[in-house]
C-alpha positions in Angstrom: 15.5 11.8 29.3 15.0 8.1 28.4 17.9 5.5 28.3 21.2 6.3 26.9 22.4 4.5 23.8 25.8 3.9 22.5 26.8 5.1 19.1 27.3 1.6 17.6 23.1 1.3 18.5 22.3 4.5 16.4 24.3 3.7 13.1 23.6 0.0 13.3 19.5 0.7 12.2 20.5 2.7 9.2 19.0 -0.2 6.6 14.9 1.3 8.5 13.9 3.1 6.0 12.8 6.6 8.0 14.3 7.0 11.6 14.8 10.1 13.8 18.1 10.3 15.9 17.4 13.4 18.6 21.0 14.5 20.2 20.6 16.5 23.8 22.4 17.0 27.2 20.7 16.2 30.1 21.8 19.6 31.9 19.9 21.5 29.1 16.1 22.8 29.8 15.6 23.2 26.3 16.2 19.7 25.4 14.1 18.7 27.9 10.7 20.8 26.3 12.1 19.1 23.4 12.3 15.8 23.8 9.0 16.1 25.0 7.3 18.0 22.0 9.4 14.9 20.0 7.1 12.9 22.1 4.0 13.7 21.3 4.5 14.4 17.8 5.8 10.7 17.6 2.6 9.3 19.4 1.3 10.9 15.8 4.1 9.5 13.6 5.3 6.8 15.5 8.6 6.8 14.3 11.5 4.5 15.2 13.7 7.0 17.7 17.4 7.1 18.7 18.3 9.7 21.4 21.6 10.0 22.2 23.5 11.9 25.4 25.7 13.5 23.4 28.1 14.8 26.4 29.5 11.5 25.8 29.7 11.1 22.3 31.9 13.9 21.2 32.8 11.8 18.0 29.3 11.2 17.2 29.3 15.5 17.0 31.8 16.0 15.6 31.3 13.5 12.8 27.8 14.5 12.1 29.0 18.6 12.6 26.3 19.1 15.4 26.2 22.2 16.3 24.0 22.6 19.1 21.3 20.3 21.5 18.8 19.9 21.4 19.0 18.5 17.6 16.9 16.1 15.2 18.2 14.6 12.9 15.8 12.5 10.1 17.3 10.0 8.3 16.2 8.0 5.7 18.0 4.8 5.2 21.2 5.7 5.8 21.3 9.0 4.7 20.5 12.1 6.9 17.4 13.6 4.6 16.7 16.9 7.9 18.0 18.5 10.7 16.3 20.9 13.3 17.5 22.4 15.8 14.5 24.4 17.2 11.7 22.2 17.6 9.0 25.7 18.2 5.8 23.5 19.1 4.4 20.4 17.9 2.3 21.5 14.5 6.0 22.9 13.7 7.7 20.1 14.2 4.8 17.5 12.8 5.6 19.8 9.2 8.7 19.1 9.1 9.0 15.7 9.6 5.9 14.6 7.3 
């Protein structure tokens, strides 16, 4: 996983038109596979991505009602427009993020 950021860093740039928040835990095998799928898909989409280790931010999980990891939240400005828990494949993710 990439360097973990603080919750303040996740929420401070909500002004960006469209960006992603990827929630994970380091011991989750599915999270590692999902992050790789996300990285490949994002080579095409080039969206800003914020990655957050949810083990260290339970309040963020509670506030956003995150039920499991991995989770990918598609944000439009300060509003969540879509949430994905099952990444499935690169084409599936691309289709859901367009």
